[in-house]
SEVEX-566330 format. One record per atom (N, C-alpha, C): residue in one letter; x, y, z. Coordinates in steps of 0.2 Angstrom, whole numbers, plus 5000, padded with zeros to 4 digits. Layout:
% residues N
AXYZ/...
% end
This chain:
% residues 74
M500646865292/M500446835292/M499746785288/E499346755290/E499346685287/E499046685279/A498846625277/A498646645269/A497846635271/E497646635275/E496946585276/E496546685277/A497046705283/A496846795283/A496846825277/A497246815276/A497346855267/A496746855263/K496646815263/K496346765260/K495246825261/M495646835268/M494846855274/M495046925270/I495246965270/I495546995270/I495447035261/G495647005260/G495547025252/G495047005252/A494546985250/A493946965250/A493446985251/G493647045258/G493247095260/G493247145259/L494047165255/L494047215251/L493847215245/A493447155243/A492947175236/A492647165237/A492447155241/A491547155240/A491347245242/I491547295243/I491747355247/I491447365240/G491547345235/G491347355228/G490447375227/M490347305229/M489547305234/M489047355234/I489447405243/I489147475243/I489047515240/G489847565235/G489247575229/G488847575223/S488947485222/S488247465221/S487547505223/G487447465229/G486947495231/G486647575231/I487347605233/I487347665234/I486847715226/G487247655220/G486947685216/G486447665212/V486247615214/V485547585213/V484747645219/G484947645223/G484547695227/G484547765222/N485147795219/N485647845215/N484647855209/I484747765205/I484347795198/I483647815200/W483547735206/W482747765208/W482447815210/S482747855215/S482747905216/S482347935211/S483347945205/S482948015205/S482547985198/L482247945194/L481747935191/L481047945195/I480947905200/I480447925204/I480047995201/A480748055206/A480548115206/A480848155198/T480648125193/T480948135188/T479948125185/V479548065185/V478948035182/V478448065189/G478748105192/G478248135197/G478148225197/R478948245194/R479048305190/R478648345186/N478748265179/N478348225172/N478148205171/P477448155175/P477248085175/P476948085166/A477048125161/A477248105153/A477548065151/A478248095155/A478648065150/A479147995155/K478647955158/K478647895162/K479047835156/A478747835152/A479047785144/A479447815140/N479847885140/N480147885140/N480847875143/V480847905154/V481247875157/V481447815160/E480847765161/E480847705162/E481247675158/L481247645152/L482047595150/L482947655153/Y482547695150/Y483347735155/Y483547685160/G483347695164/G483147675173/G483247615174/W482747555168/W482947475171/W483747475166/I483847515165/I484647505160/I485347525163/G484947585167/G485547615173/G485747575178/F484947515180/F484747475185/F485347425184/A485047395180/A485647305177/A486247335177/V486647375172/V487347405173/V487847415181/T487247445187/T487447465192/T487647375195/E486847355194/E486947295197/E487347225194/A487547245188/A488447205184/A488947205190/I489047285190/I489647315194/I489547235205/A489047265206/A489047265213/A488947155210/L488847145205/L488847045203/L489747045201/F490147055197/F490647085196/F491547065205/A490747145207/A491247145216/A491247075218/L490647035218/L490646985221/L490746915219/V490646915213/V491346845209/V492046865210/V492546945212/V493046945213/V493046915219/A493046945224/A492846935233/A492546875232/L492446835229/L492146745229/L492746715227/I493146735218/I493546715218/I494346725225/V494346765226/V495046775234/V494946735235/L494346735240/L494046695247/L494046605242/F494046575237/F494246525237/F494746465232/S495146525231/S495646525225/S496246485231/
% end
C-alpha cells in the first residue's frame, strides 16, 4: 500500500469521531428541549448544563478533526 493511500485511510478513520459528536450534540439538545418542555421553570437551571455538555461534545469533534489533519498532512 502506498503511503498516500494509508494517510487517506487513516484520516478517514480519525474523522469517524465526528459522527459520534454529532449524535451527542443531538442528544444533548433534544434532552434539553424535552426537559424545558416538561418543566419551563427549570430552564435557568438546566440551560447552563446544556451549554457545558455541548461545548465538551464539540471539543471531541475538534480533537478528531485535528488528529485527522495531522495524519493527513504529516
